[in-house]
C-alpha positions as CSV (number, residue, x, y, z in Angstrom):
1,X,18.1,8.6,-1.0
2,X,19.0,12.0,-1.8
3,X,16.7,15.0,-3.2
4,X,17.4,18.7,-3.7
5,X,16.3,18.8,0.0
6,X,18.5,16.7,2.3
7,X,18.1,12.3,2.5
8,X,14.8,10.4,2.4
9,X,14.6,7.4,5.1
10,X,14.1,4.2,3.9
11,X,11.3,2.1,5.9
12,X,11.9,-1.0,4.5
13,X,12.8,-2.6,1.0
14,X,10.0,-4.6,-0.4
15,X,11.0,-6.2,-3.8
16,X,13.6,-6.4,-6.4
17,X,13.8,-6.3,-10.3
18,X,15.8,-5.9,-13.1
19,X,15.1,-3.2,-15.6
20,X,17.6,-2.4,-18.9
21,X,20.1,-4.4,-16.6
22,X,19.6,-2.1,-13.8
23,X,18.7,-4.0,-10.5
24,X,16.2,-1.7,-8.7
25,X,14.2,-2.1,-5.4
26,X,10.8,-1.1,-4.1
27,X,11.2,1.4,-1.6
28,X,8.5,1.8,1.5
29,X,9.5,5.5,2.4
30,X,9.3,6.4,6.5
31,X,6.6,8.1,7.2
32,X,4.3,7.2,3.7
33,X,2.0,4.6,3.0
34,X,2.2,2.2,0.2
35,X,0.6,4.7,-2.5
36,X,4.5,6.4,-1.8
37,X,6.5,3.4,-2.7
38,X,8.3,4.0,-5.7
39,X,11.4,1.7,-7.7
40,X,14.9,3.1,-7.4
41,X,18.1,1.8,-8.8
42,X,20.5,0.1,-6.6
43,X,22.8,3.0,-7.1
44,X,20.4,5.4,-5.4
45,X,19.9,3.4,-1.7
46,X,22.7,5.4,-0.1
47,X,22.6,2.5,3.0
48,X,24.4,-0.6,1.5
49,X,23.5,-2.8,4.5
50,X,19.6,-2.2,3.5
51,X,20.3,-4.0,0.8
52,X,22.8,-7.0,1.8
53,X,19.4,-7.3,4.6
54,X,17.0,-7.6,1.4
55,X,18.9,-10.0,-0.4
56,X,19.8,-12.3,3.1
57,X,16.5,-12.4,4.0
58,X,15.2,-13.0,0.1
59,X,17.7,-15.9,-0.4
60,X,16.7,-17.4,2.8
61,X,13.3,-17.6,1.7
62,X,13.5,-19.2,-1.9
63,X,12.8,-23.2,-1.9
64,X,15.3,-25.6,-2.5
65,X,15.8,-26.4,-6.3
66,X,14.5,-30.0,-6.6
67,X,17.5,-32.6,-7.1
């Protein structure tokens, strides 16, 4: 994530949602508590590996649909 002063470091992605057809992730920022968590669009997450790892973990934890 960028701001006027540079790049913020992400500790981890916590949740995913879609708002107005835009994928957003709840971001825990490095060095900040949960009070500093913010929803950010996927386009603002510079490290695509963070998103890929989050999506893999989320898919692995979803229960299998009934047959």
